[in-house]
N, C-alpha and C positions, 0 to 999 in steps of 0.2 A: 426759482431762487435757489442758489447753492448754499449748502451748510458748511462749505470748506473753511469758513472763517471761525466756526465754532469748534472748540476742542473736543477731544474724546474723553469719555468717562470710564471708570472701572466700577463694576458692581460685583460684590462677593455674594455667592449663594449662601444659604443658611449654614451648611457644613463648613465652608471656608471661613465665614464670619465667626463661627463657634471656635475654630482653631485660633484665630486672632484674639478672641476674647479670653481663651484659656491661657494664652501667653501673658496677657496683661494681668489677669487675676492671679496667675501663678507667680507673679513677681518678676517676670521676664519682660519688663516694660521696654528696655533698650532693644531687645529683639523685636518686639511688637512694633516699635516705632521705625526700626530699620526696614521691616517688611512693608509697612504702610508707605514709607518713602520709595521703596522699590516699586510698589504697585503704581504709585503716581508717575514715576519715571517710565515705567512700562507703558502706561497710557500715552505719554508724550511720544516715546520712541516708536511704538507700534502704530499709533495714530498717524505719525508722519510717514511711516513706511506705507501704510494703507492708502493715504492720500496721494502718495507718489507712485502707487502701483508697484511697489517693491515687496519682496518677501517679508513676512512678519517675523519678529524675533522668536526664537525657540525652534523646537523640533516638531514638524507637523505630524500628527498622529493618524491621519487618514480619515478621521471621522469629524473633521471640522475643528478639533481642539489642537492646541499647541502646548507643548511642555517646555518649561524654562526653569532652570535652577538658579537660585539666588547666589551670586558669587560670594564665597567666604561665609555663607550661612547655611545651616542644615535645613534648607527649605526647598521644596519642589512645588511649582505652581503649574496648573493646567488652566488654560483660558480659551474662550471661544469668542471670535470677533462677530459683531453685529453691525456691519457697515451702515445699514439704513438708519440705525439708531445712534451711530457713532459711539458705540459702547463695546467694551470688552467685559465679558462675564467670567469671573474666576469660578471654575467648577470644582476644583480640588486645590487644597493647600495642605501639603504634607509637611509636617514638622518632624524631622528625623532625629530629634534630640532626645 
């Protein structure tokens, strides 16, 4: 049975989740919400690319990770695809603000 009908998910490791939480707690709720929406869109776009056998968004780092910057926001994201689990794991979330 194929999982191709099931969507892809995004999982943030502890460090990335802590950065998101720091945004929210520090009063940068709009930035937090924009990053969360970007991560959701990344899962859709990267999942569709993976399902179609196309290159994933971002710059491949050579170690399985991809780096992508969030347009118009001071954020850099590193993620790793896990096709068998249909999951992208955010390993680094750098807030350059």
